C-alpha positions as CSV (number, residue, x, y, z in Angstrom):
1,M,6.7,7.2,-7.8
2,A,6.8,11.1,-6.6
3,N,4.0,11.1,-4.0
4,L,5.0,7.8,-3.0
5,F,7.5,6.6,-1.0
6,E,9.7,3.4,-1.5
7,L,9.4,0.7,1.5
8,N,11.7,-1.5,2.5
9,K,13.1,-3.1,5.5
10,D,14.9,-0.5,6.8
11,N,11.8,1.9,7.1
12,Y,8.7,-0.5,6.9
13,E,9.0,-0.1,11.1
14,Q,9.3,4.1,11.3
15,K,7.3,5.4,8.1
16,V,4.3,2.8,8.2
17,L,3.7,1.0,12.0
18,Q,5.1,4.4,14.0
19,A,3.2,6.7,11.5
20,D,1.6,9.6,12.5
21,L,-1.1,9.6,9.3
22,P,-2.9,6.6,8.3
23,V,-1.1,4.5,5.3
24,L,-1.4,3.0,2.0
25,V,0.5,0.4,1.3
26,D,0.9,-0.7,-2.4
27,F,2.7,-3.8,-2.3
28,W,3.9,-4.6,-6.2
29,G,6.2,-6.3,-8.3
30,P,7.4,-5.3,-11.9
31,R,6.0,-8.6,-14.2
32,C,2.6,-8.0,-12.8
33,D,0.9,-6.5,-15.4
34,K,-1.9,-5.3,-13.2
35,C,0.3,-3.8,-10.7
36,T,1.8,-1.2,-13.1
37,D,-1.1,-0.9,-14.6
38,L,-2.6,0.3,-11.3
39,M,0.6,2.6,-11.1
40,P,-0.5,5.3,-12.1
41,M,-3.7,5.7,-10.0
42,I,-2.3,4.6,-7.6
43,E,-0.3,8.2,-7.5
44,A,-3.3,10.0,-9.1
45,L,-4.8,9.2,-5.5
46,A,-1.3,10.2,-3.7
47,E,-2.5,13.6,-5.7
48,K,-5.4,14.3,-4.4
49,Y,-5.1,12.5,-0.6
50,A,-1.7,14.1,-0.1
51,G,-1.6,15.1,3.9
52,K,-4.5,12.8,4.8
53,V,-2.5,9.3,4.0
54,E,1.4,8.6,3.6
55,F,1.1,5.8,0.4
56,A,4.4,4.0,-0.1
57,A,5.2,1.3,-2.2
58,L,6.0,-2.6,-1.7
59,D,8.7,-4.0,-4.4
60,C,8.4,-7.4,-3.7
61,S,10.7,-8.7,-6.2
62,K,13.5,-6.8,-4.0
63,N,12.7,-6.9,-0.2
64,R,11.9,-10.2,-0.8
65,R,12.3,-10.7,2.9
66,L,9.8,-8.8,4.0
67,A,7.5,-9.4,1.6
68,I,7.4,-12.3,3.1
69,E,7.0,-12.4,7.4
70,L,4.5,-9.9,6.4
71,S,2.6,-12.2,4.1
72,R,2.5,-14.6,7.2
73,I,-0.2,-12.4,8.4
74,K,-2.4,-12.1,5.6
75,M,-1.8,-14.1,2.4
76,L,-0.6,-11.5,-0.2
77,R,-0.8,-12.2,-3.7
78,L,-0.3,-9.6,-6.1
79,P,-1.3,-6.4,-6.6
80,A,-2.5,-6.4,-3.0
81,F,-2.7,-2.9,-0.8
82,W,-2.9,-2.8,2.4
83,I,-4.0,0.5,4.8
84,Y,-2.6,0.9,7.9
85,K,-4.1,3.4,10.8
86,G,-2.0,3.0,14.2
87,G,1.1,0.7,13.1
88,E,-2.3,-1.7,12.7
89,V,-3.5,-3.1,9.1
90,L,-7.0,-1.7,8.2
91,S,-8.4,-3.1,5.3
92,T,-6.5,-5.1,2.4
93,L,-7.5,-5.3,-1.1
94,T,-5.1,-8.0,-2.9
95,G,-5.7,-10.4,-6.2
96,E,-8.6,-9.4,-8.6
97,E,-10.2,-7.8,-6.5
98,V,-8.5,-5.1,-6.8
99,T,-10.3,-1.4,-8.4
100,I,-9.1,1.4,-8.2
101,E,-13.0,2.7,-6.5
102,K,-12.5,-0.2,-4.2
103,L,-9.6,1.3,-3.2
104,E,-11.0,4.5,-3.4
105,E,-13.6,3.6,-0.8
106,Q,-11.5,2.2,1.3
107,L,-9.7,5.3,1.7
108,K,-12.6,7.4,2.3
109,E,-13.3,5.0,5.1
110,V,-10.0,5.5,6.7
111,V,-10.7,9.4,6.0
112,S,-13.4,10.1,7.5
113,E,-12.1,8.4,11.3
């Protein structure tokens, strides 16, 4: 996860809610096969959008309390990707609807705003 910073309860507010750039948060878990299959493609997107979008990974198995707190806002099924801008969730992709193509479409929209 070279281009993704690891997110946790201690850095969530600063790294996501107070970020200057849009932030893509990858909610994942080590027992989620689709999550681990997508990781290399997410890292490639992080390289492609470096300087335009920050990329964060939240391991839900290690950060259950934060994941539960956030999932009260929106339904959380893994894999899940939320894009934040200005401290607000702009878009989400979860579960079976997640594809790299859809995710990149959302990133392009956020970057062009």
